C-alpha positions, -999 to 999 in steps of 0.1 A, spaced: -566 541 -326 -563 543 -288 -580 572 -270 -552 596 -259 -555 625 -235 -527 650 -228 -528 671 -197 -505 702 -195 -499 718 -161 -474 739 -143 -464 722 -110 -461 688 -94 -495 683 -77 -516 703 -103 -526 671 -119 -538 656 -86 -553 686 -67 -571 695 -100 -586 670 -124 -570 639 -108 -603 620 -109 -607 627 -146 -571 616 -154 -577 584 -134 -610 577 -150 -597 577 -185 -563 560 -176 -580 531 -157 -605 527 -186 -578 521 -211 -569 555 -225 -534 567 -228 -531 596 -204 -499 617 -207 -489 645 -184 -466 674 -190 -454 694 -160 -437 726 -167 -418 733 -135 -402 716 -106 -423 733 -79 -392 747 -62 -413 774 -45 -436 750 -27 -432 752 11 -417 719 24 -412 708 60 -375 702 66 -380 665 78 -395 657 44 -363 667 26 -342 640 42 -329 618 14 -336 644 -13 -311 669 -27 -337 696 -32 -374 706 -30 -377 698 -67 -362 664 -62 -388 656 -35 -416 670 -55 -406 650 -85 -407 618 -65 -442 628 -51 -453 635 -87 -442 601 -99 -460 583 -70 -492 603 -79 -488 594 -115 -487 557 -106 -518 560 -86 -536 577 -114 -524 552 -140 -507 577 -162 -488 565 -193 -460 590 -191 -449 622 -172 -427 647 -190 -410 675 -171 -402 706 -192 -375 715 -167 -383 752 -159 -382 767 -124 -413 775 -103 -420 813 -107 -437 817 -73 -468 836 -67 -473 870 -82 -451 896 -66 -427 872 -50 -389 874 -55 -390 841 -74 -407 860 -102 -372 875 -111 -353 842 -113 -338 837 -148 -349 801 -151 -385 808 -140 -412 798 -165 -426 832 -168 -393 845 -179 -388 821 -208 -394 830 -244 -430 821 -251 -421 807 -285 -396 783 -269 -422 769 -246 -447 766 -274 -423 747 -296 -416 723 -267 -453 717 -264 -459 714 -301 -432 687 -303 -448 668 -276 -483 671 -290 -470 658 -323 -453 629 -305 -481 618 -283 -508 626 -308 -536 631 -284 -572 636 -295 -579 657 -263 -558 683 -246 -566 698 -212 -550 727 -193 -558 755 -169 -584 782 -175 -573 817 -186 -567 828 -150 -549 797 -141 -574 787 -116 -562 811 -90 -540 836 -109 -507 818 -103 -483 833 -130 -470 798 -140 -506 786 -145 -514 815 -167 -481 811 -187 -486 774 -194 -523 780 -203 -512 805 -229 -484 784 -242 -507 753 -244 -534 771 -263 -509 784 -288 -493 750 -292 -527 733 -297 -535 754 -326 -500 754 -340 -494 716 -338 -515 709 -369 -500 736 -391 -472 724 -414 -457 759 -415 -454 761 -377 -422 747 -361 -413 723 -390 -384 710 -370 -408 697 -342 -421 668 -360 -449 659 -385 -481 681 -382 -508 667 -360 -539 685 -350 -557 675 -317 -595 676 -319 -606 690 -286 -592 714 -260 -606 718 -225 -598 741 -197 -602 728 -161 -629 747 -141 -645 743 -107 -680 750 -96 -683 785 -82 -714 774 -64 -693 748 -46 -666 775 -40 -690 800 -25 -703 772 -3 -667 764 7 -661 801 15 -692 801 38 -682 769 55 -645 774 62 -650 799 90 -672 775 108 -643 750 109 -617 776 119 -604 782 84 -598 816 67 -611 816 31 -588 846 24 -558 826 33 -562 792 16 -536 767 6 -503 755 20 -488 790 21 -520 808 29 -516 829 -2 -548 822 -21 -579 844 -14 -609 822 -23 -633 851 -18 -617 868 -49 -622 838 -71 -657 829 -62 -673 853 -87 -650 846 -117 -672 825 -140 -662 802 -168 -689 782 -186 -691 745 -178 -695 723 -209 -684 690 -196 -689 672 -163 -669 640 -157 -681 616 -131 -652 603 -111 -670 584 -84 -655 551 -96 -620 562 -93 -622 582 -60 -597 558 -43 -571 564 -71 -577 601 -71 -573 603 -33 -542 582 -34 -527 606 -59 -535 636 -39 -521 620 -7 -488 614 -26 -481 651 -25 -477 651 12 -451 680 12 -479 703 -2 -503 697 26 -520 665 14 -539 651 44 -543 685 60 -574 700 77 -595 700 45 -591 662 41 -601 653 76 -632 658 97 -667 671 89 -657 696 63 -639 668 42 -672 648 42 -690 677 26 -662 682 0 -660 646 -8 -697 643 -15 -697 675 -37 -664 669 -53 -669 636 -73 -675 654 -106 -647 673 -125 -659 702 -146 -644 716 -179 -649 744 -202 -646 733 -239 -624 759 -256 -622 740 -290 -643 734 -309 -661 764 -296 -692 754 -276 -725 771 -275 -740 778 -240 -762 747 -242 -734 721 -247 -734 695 -220 -709 666 -223 -702 637 -199 -672 624 -219 -642 645 -231 -639 622 -261 -675 629 -273 -675 636 -310 -640 626 -315 -633 609 -349 -611 579 -353 
């Protein structure tokens, strides 16, 4: 049986700006790595000149996602087709097509169907606060967790295919030690840690003390070129910006060659330390 990993995220670029190195490592080592992206990323800020030749922001971001997927070596990309809900408190939260306004059971059933189709041994998604409390990240986290546990239940969503139970579920995490270092370093390079990201709407200082346990560390040194190419594919979302150039980028590149994960299932004791997401998988 071929090792199969399924990554479930919310927006085009989540796969690259998050665990891109891990996805590349497994894909380029022969595993089948599938990506599910829940929304079109319509709320991402895009420079007007980048939209030339594209009918919408979603069309541009889909093209960027497919280029990133090629760089990472992904086996497939599935778009669920929902609309980007925007950051908490934004007008986009009210859009009827926004992910956060969809019936949860509907999204869960879609994910169950895909899990049963791809039959991954390992599933990864966001942590419970979605990394930085984006409403879509939290929504897809909750739906993925529910789908992970429902996929193997014959009584759950019987029309969604034959039951299949993945063996392991991981949440993407990031080093709070690294984040606290970043918060200290950013002002030295003219960056405000309280206004991070393309839209300056992420306060890193509010995330630095939210801890999740780290059970797995994946060395991505061998696929840094692929991971960087994937990140640079998302040019509309600031790829190649100030944090990817200059002295600060050198610090981040040295510290960022390991992706970290919390193992949500099977439940892990505090002393669990893995260097392979497929560790313990039975074939």
